[in-house]
C-alpha positions as CSV (number, residue, x, y, z in Angstrom):
1,X,10.1,6.2,-24.3
2,X,8.9,6.1,-27.9
3,X,5.9,4.1,-26.4
4,X,5.1,6.5,-23.8
5,X,5.5,9.1,-26.6
6,X,3.0,7.2,-28.7
7,X,0.6,7.0,-25.6
8,X,0.6,10.9,-24.8
9,X,-0.5,11.2,-28.7
10,X,-2.8,9.0,-28.8
11,X,-4.8,11.4,-26.3
12,X,-3.9,15.0,-27.7
13,X,-6.9,16.7,-29.4
14,X,-5.2,17.7,-32.4
15,X,-8.2,20.2,-33.3
16,X,-7.2,22.9,-30.8
17,X,-4.4,24.6,-29.5
18,X,-3.2,22.9,-26.3
19,X,-1.2,24.6,-23.4
20,X,1.9,23.3,-22.4
21,X,0.5,22.1,-18.9
22,X,-2.3,19.9,-20.5
23,X,0.4,18.0,-22.4
24,X,2.3,17.9,-19.3
25,X,-0.4,16.7,-17.5
26,X,-1.2,13.6,-20.0
27,X,2.4,13.0,-19.8
28,X,2.3,12.8,-16.2
29,X,-0.5,10.1,-16.2
30,X,1.4,7.7,-19.0
31,X,4.6,8.6,-16.6
32,X,3.3,7.3,-13.5
33,X,0.8,3.7,-15.2
34,X,4.8,3.1,-16.5
35,X,6.2,3.3,-13.1
36,X,3.5,1.3,-11.6
37,X,4.5,-1.6,-14.7
38,X,8.3,-1.3,-13.9
39,X,10.8,0.0,-11.4
40,X,11.5,3.5,-12.1
41,X,13.6,5.5,-10.2
42,X,12.2,9.6,-9.5
43,X,15.0,10.8,-11.5
44,X,14.2,8.3,-14.6
45,X,10.5,9.4,-13.8
46,X,11.8,13.2,-14.5
47,X,14.1,12.8,-17.6
48,X,11.2,10.5,-18.5
49,X,8.8,13.5,-18.8
50,X,11.8,15.8,-20.1
51,X,12.3,14.1,-23.0
52,X,8.7,13.0,-23.9
53,X,7.7,16.7,-23.2
54,X,10.8,17.8,-25.4
55,X,9.9,15.4,-27.8
56,X,6.5,17.1,-28.5
57,X,7.1,20.3,-28.0
58,X,10.5,21.2,-28.3
59,X,13.5,20.3,-30.5
60,X,13.7,16.8,-29.4
61,X,17.0,15.9,-27.5
62,X,18.5,19.1,-28.6
63,X,16.4,21.5,-26.4
64,X,18.7,20.2,-23.0
65,X,21.6,22.1,-24.9
66,X,19.5,25.1,-26.3
67,X,18.8,25.9,-22.2
68,X,22.1,25.5,-21.0
69,X,23.5,29.1,-21.0
70,X,26.8,28.4,-21.2
71,X,26.7,26.5,-24.4
72,X,26.9,28.8,-27.4
73,X,27.0,26.6,-30.5
74,X,25.3,23.5,-31.2
75,X,26.6,21.5,-34.3
76,X,24.5,18.3,-35.5
77,X,26.0,16.2,-38.3
78,X,23.7,14.0,-39.1
79,X,20.9,12.0,-36.6
80,X,24.3,10.2,-34.8
81,X,26.8,12.9,-33.9
82,X,25.8,15.8,-32.1
83,X,28.6,18.5,-30.7
84,X,28.5,21.7,-28.5
85,X,31.0,24.6,-27.7
86,X,30.9,25.2,-24.4
87,X,33.2,27.4,-22.6
88,X,35.2,27.8,-26.1
89,X,35.9,24.3,-26.1
90,X,33.5,21.5,-29.1
91,X,32.7,18.5,-27.4
92,X,31.0,15.7,-28.5
93,X,27.4,15.2,-26.8
94,X,26.8,11.0,-25.9
95,X,23.3,11.5,-27.2
96,X,21.4,11.1,-30.4
97,X,18.6,11.6,-32.3
98,X,16.7,8.1,-31.9
99,X,16.1,8.0,-35.8
100,X,17.3,10.1,-39.0
101,X,13.1,10.7,-39.7
102,X,13.5,12.3,-36.0
103,X,16.0,14.8,-37.0
104,X,13.8,15.3,-40.3
105,X,11.2,16.1,-38.2
106,X,12.9,18.7,-35.9
107,X,14.6,20.4,-39.4
108,X,10.9,20.7,-40.5
109,X,9.7,22.3,-37.2
110,X,12.8,25.1,-37.2
111,X,11.8,26.1,-40.6
112,X,8.4,25.7,-40.3
113,X,8.2,28.1,-37.5
114,X,10.2,30.7,-39.8
115,X,7.6,30.2,-42.3
116,X,11.0,28.8,-44.6
117,X,10.7,25.4,-46.7
118,X,13.3,23.3,-46.9
119,X,13.2,20.3,-49.3
120,X,15.4,18.3,-51.9
121,X,14.3,21.7,-54.2
122,X,15.9,23.7,-51.6
123,X,17.7,21.9,-49.4
124,X,19.6,24.8,-47.6
125,X,17.9,27.4,-45.6
126,X,19.0,29.9,-43.2
127,X,16.6,30.4,-39.8
128,X,16.3,31.6,-36.4
129,X,14.6,30.2,-33.0
130,X,12.0,31.8,-30.9
131,X,14.8,32.7,-28.6
132,X,17.1,34.7,-31.2
133,X,19.6,31.9,-31.8
134,X,20.6,31.4,-35.5
135,X,20.2,28.4,-37.4
136,X,21.5,27.0,-40.3
137,X,20.2,23.9,-42.2
138,X,21.6,22.1,-45.0
139,X,19.9,18.8,-46.1
140,X,21.5,15.2,-47.0
141,X,22.3,14.5,-49.6
142,X,24.2,18.3,-49.9
143,X,25.5,16.5,-46.8
144,X,26.3,13.7,-47.5
145,X,27.0,12.0,-43.9
146,X,23.2,13.5,-43.2
147,X,21.4,16.5,-42.7
148,X,23.3,19.3,-40.4
149,X,21.8,21.6,-38.1
150,X,24.6,24.3,-37.0
151,X,22.9,26.6,-34.0
152,X,24.4,29.9,-32.7
153,X,22.8,30.7,-29.5
154,X,22.7,34.4,-28.5
155,X,22.9,35.3,-24.5
156,X,18.9,35.2,-23.0
157,X,20.0,38.8,-21.7
158,X,21.2,40.8,-24.6
159,X,25.2,41.8,-23.9
160,X,25.6,45.2,-23.5
161,X,29.2,47.7,-23.7
162,X,29.5,47.7,-20.6
163,X,29.4,44.1,-20.4
164,X,32.3,44.2,-23.2
165,X,33.9,46.4,-21.2
166,X,33.9,43.9,-17.9
167,X,35.2,41.1,-20.5
168,X,38.0,43.3,-21.2
169,X,36.7,43.1,-25.1
170,X,36.9,46.7,-25.4
171,X,38.1,49.5,-23.4
172,X,36.0,52.2,-21.8
173,X,37.6,54.8,-23.5
174,X,37.1,53.2,-27.2
175,X,33.8,52.5,-25.8
176,X,32.9,56.2,-25.2
177,X,34.4,57.2,-28.0
178,X,32.3,55.1,-30.2
179,X,29.1,56.6,-28.3
180,X,29.8,60.0,-29.6
181,X,30.3,59.0,-33.1
182,X,27.1,56.5,-32.8
183,X,25.3,59.9,-31.8
184,X,27.0,61.8,-33.6
185,X,25.5,59.7,-37.2
186,X,29.0,58.4,-38.5
187,X,28.1,55.6,-41.0
188,X,30.0,53.0,-38.9
189,X,31.1,49.4,-40.3
190,X,32.3,46.2,-37.9
191,X,33.8,43.7,-39.7
192,X,35.8,40.0,-38.1
193,X,36.0,36.6,-38.8
194,X,33.5,34.0,-37.9
195,X,32.3,34.1,-34.3
196,X,34.3,37.2,-33.8
197,X,31.2,38.6,-32.3
198,X,30.3,41.0,-34.7
199,X,26.4,40.6,-34.2
200,X,27.0,40.8,-30.5
201,X,28.8,44.3,-30.8
202,X,26.3,45.7,-33.4
203,X,23.7,45.0,-31.0
204,X,25.9,46.6,-28.0
205,X,26.7,49.5,-30.3
206,X,22.7,50.4,-31.3
207,X,21.9,51.0,-27.4
208,X,24.3,54.4,-28.2
209,X,21.0,55.6,-30.6
210,X,18.9,58.4,-29.8
211,X,15.5,56.7,-28.5
212,X,13.7,59.3,-30.4
213,X,14.9,57.8,-34.2
214,X,13.2,55.7,-36.3
215,X,15.0,53.0,-37.2
216,X,14.7,50.4,-39.5
217,X,16.9,47.0,-39.7
218,X,17.2,44.1,-42.5
219,X,18.5,40.8,-41.9
220,X,18.5,37.3,-43.7
221,X,17.1,35.8,-40.3
222,X,16.4,38.6,-37.8
223,X,18.4,38.1,-35.0
224,X,19.4,41.6,-33.9
225,X,18.1,42.7,-30.3
226,X,18.2,46.4,-30.8
227,X,16.9,47.9,-27.4
228,X,15.1,51.1,-26.3
229,X,14.0,52.3,-29.8
230,X,10.2,52.3,-29.8
231,X,10.3,53.6,-33.6
232,X,11.8,50.5,-35.2
233,X,10.8,48.3,-38.2
234,X,12.3,44.8,-38.3
235,X,12.4,43.4,-42.2
236,X,13.5,39.9,-42.8
237,X,14.2,38.5,-46.5
238,X,12.2,35.5,-47.9
239,X,13.6,32.4,-49.8
240,X,12.1,31.9,-53.0
241,X,8.6,29.3,-52.8
242,X,8.2,26.0,-55.1
243,X,8.0,28.1,-58.4
244,X,11.0,29.9,-57.8
245,X,8.5,32.9,-57.1
246,X,7.7,35.3,-54.3
247,X,11.5,35.7,-52.7
248,X,12.3,39.0,-51.2
249,X,16.1,39.8,-50.8
250,X,17.5,41.8,-48.9
251,X,18.3,44.6,-52.1
252,X,14.5,44.4,-52.0
253,X,14.3,45.2,-48.7
254,X,17.0,48.5,-48.6
255,X,15.6,49.9,-51.6
256,X,11.8,50.2,-49.9
257,X,13.3,50.3,-46.6
258,X,14.4,54.0,-48.4
259,X,10.3,54.6,-48.8
260,X,10.2,54.1,-45.0
261,X,11.8,57.3,-43.6
262,X,14.4,55.8,-41.4
263,X,16.5,58.2,-39.8
264,X,18.8,55.2,-39.7
265,X,19.9,51.7,-41.3
266,X,21.0,49.0,-39.5
267,X,22.1,46.0,-42.2
268,X,22.7,43.1,-40.3
269,X,25.1,41.6,-42.8
270,X,26.5,42.7,-46.0
271,X,27.3,39.3,-48.4
272,X,26.6,40.5,-52.0
273,X,25.6,42.8,-54.4
274,X,23.0,44.6,-51.5
275,X,26.8,46.3,-50.6
276,X,26.1,48.8,-53.4
277,X,22.5,49.7,-52.6
278,X,23.8,50.1,-49.0
279,X,26.6,52.6,-49.9
280,X,23.8,54.8,-52.1
281,X,21.7,54.9,-48.8
282,X,24.5,55.7,-46.6
283,X,25.6,58.4,-49.4
284,X,21.6,60.1,-49.6
285,X,21.0,61.5,-46.6
286,X,20.9,58.1,-44.1
287,X,23.8,59.1,-41.8
288,X,24.6,56.9,-38.7
289,X,24.2,53.6,-40.4
290,X,25.3,50.3,-39.3
291,X,26.4,47.3,-40.7
292,X,28.7,43.8,-40.8
293,X,31.1,41.8,-42.9
294,X,33.4,38.8,-42.8
295,X,37.3,40.2,-43.5
296,X,40.3,39.5,-41.8
297,X,41.6,43.0,-41.5
298,X,39.8,46.6,-42.5
299,X,41.9,46.8,-45.5
300,X,40.7,43.4,-46.3
301,X,37.0,43.9,-45.3
302,X,37.1,47.2,-47.9
303,X,38.3,45.0,-50.8
304,X,35.9,42.4,-50.2
305,X,33.3,45.4,-50.1
306,X,34.7,46.2,-53.7
307,X,33.8,42.4,-54.5
308,X,30.5,42.5,-53.4
309,X,29.5,45.8,-55.2
310,X,30.6,44.5,-58.4
311,X,28.6,41.1,-57.8
312,X,25.7,43.7,-58.0
313,X,26.6,45.9,-60.6
314,X,29.2,46.4,-63.3
315,X,30.9,50.1,-62.1
316,X,34.5,51.5,-62.7
317,X,36.8,50.1,-60.0
318,X,37.5,53.9,-58.9
319,X,33.8,54.7,-58.8
320,X,33.3,52.0,-56.5
321,X,36.1,53.1,-54.5
322,X,34.7,56.5,-54.2
323,X,31.6,55.4,-52.9
324,X,33.0,53.2,-50.2
325,X,35.2,56.3,-49.3
326,X,32.3,58.5,-49.3
327,X,29.8,56.0,-47.6
328,X,31.7,54.6,-44.9
329,X,33.6,56.8,-41.8
330,X,34.3,54.5,-38.8
331,X,35.8,50.8,-39.8
332,X,35.8,48.7,-36.4
333,X,37.7,45.1,-36.7
334,X,36.8,42.2,-34.2
335,X,39.3,39.1,-33.5
336,X,38.6,35.9,-31.9
337,X,42.2,35.1,-30.3
338,X,44.1,32.2,-29.5
339,X,42.0,32.0,-26.0
340,X,39.5,31.8,-27.3
341,X,38.5,35.8,-25.9
342,X,36.7,38.1,-28.3
343,X,38.4,41.2,-28.9
344,X,38.5,44.7,-30.4
345,X,41.4,45.2,-32.4
346,X,41.1,47.9,-34.5
347,X,39.1,51.0,-35.2
348,X,40.0,52.9,-37.8
349,X,38.7,55.8,-39.8
350,X,38.3,56.0,-43.7
351,X,39.7,59.6,-44.6
352,X,39.0,59.3,-48.9
353,X,40.2,58.0,-51.7
354,X,43.0,59.4,-53.9
355,X,45.2,57.9,-56.1
356,X,43.5,54.8,-56.9
357,X,43.5,53.6,-53.1
358,X,41.1,54.2,-50.0
359,X,42.8,55.6,-47.6
360,X,42.5,54.8,-43.6
361,X,44.1,55.7,-40.6
362,X,44.2,54.0,-37.0
363,X,43.0,55.8,-34.3
364,X,42.9,52.4,-31.8
365,X,44.6,49.1,-31.8
366,X,45.3,46.4,-29.9
367,X,48.5,45.2,-28.8
368,X,49.7,42.0,-27.6
369,X,52.2,41.6,-24.6
370,X,54.1,38.9,-23.4
371,X,53.2,37.8,-20.0
372,X,52.8,34.6,-18.2
373,X,49.7,32.7,-17.3
374,X,46.8,32.0,-18.7
375,X,44.9,34.2,-21.6
376,X,46.3,36.8,-23.8
377,X,47.5,40.0,-22.5
378,X,48.0,43.5,-24.0
379,X,46.5,47.0,-24.1
380,X,45.0,49.1,-26.9
381,X,47.1,52.1,-27.8
382,X,45.4,55.3,-29.3
383,X,47.3,55.8,-32.5
384,X,45.8,59.2,-33.6
385,X,43.1,61.8,-33.4
386,X,39.7,61.6,-35.4
387,X,40.4,63.8,-38.7
388,X,36.8,64.5,-40.0
389,X,35.4,66.0,-37.2
390,X,32.5,68.0,-38.8
391,X,29.8,65.3,-37.4
392,X,31.2,65.9,-33.8
393,X,30.8,69.7,-34.3
394,X,27.4,69.6,-35.6
395,X,26.0,67.3,-33.0
396,X,27.7,69.6,-30.5
397,X,29.7,66.2,-29.1
398,X,33.3,68.3,-29.4
């Protein structure tokens, strides 16, 4: 294949932008000449055509995995070890990069397409692919056994709340309840572990936002797929350059978003001191804002937010807890269960702050049932009524 690739590259006019069709034409000619010199089956010709094209215009051998819809994760551990997750199972792929240099070329291609820099001075970077897939890159020698790429793929067609009901990730009653909460502009925070579906759920939840509002989304690497909102502004952070300057952080973007007249702010994920800025936005007229964070439960999420606020500013713990209680109305906790299914495990209401503790009460909880057969059986139980109904009443939804 390398010989064919070199032949095609020698014919490319790098002084202009070449369409895919023209490059494929050069590849077809090279493959035909190769077929005359050696015996190549039709299947092998097609495979060579695809491999050379992916090498020149796509992400080399990774492109085959990217184009398979059932694959949700791709994990590259150095040039010789590639794994993928398909239908909830992690498998090793038989293919590998031709060389360490080819892997580095793909890494630079991904970073460059996102205007990101990844090198020995900045060996870790988050990026995205053109289809919205999330990418994390760690270069060697930080990655001891070779540079690593982790790709989280998202469906080509965004998953809706109706889809989640069909997947039995949430009940129809709970979805209708959340629909009303979003329309009534309750501040909702989504928590869950890695791979629990927080971003997917946030996308589905955003479908309930009325189309006439102005929305600002803020992310480290843009991956949200907000639909049906014409007045949408998408903001993305920028890493520091080689001189450690020109960095644009989540905190910078939250502060500037407040001057952009948003009805709501959607923050893809809170990881640090920006938690304080988000809480202040929620408490200063930006009702209906949404965000996500990593945690093992709703109560754990509140504790993590406390810690993250302290990362941004030294404040008395009680003041932080009061800000959280005043800013966040609803907590939604997601989980990935033993059978690899993803479900809403809890919907809880934040009801206030007293006696040095944020008060929360369950509204819906998933209860696992004993049963035979594959998959986890269970049901959602309604545990109580919403206590703070003022926003529902003001929106005429009560």
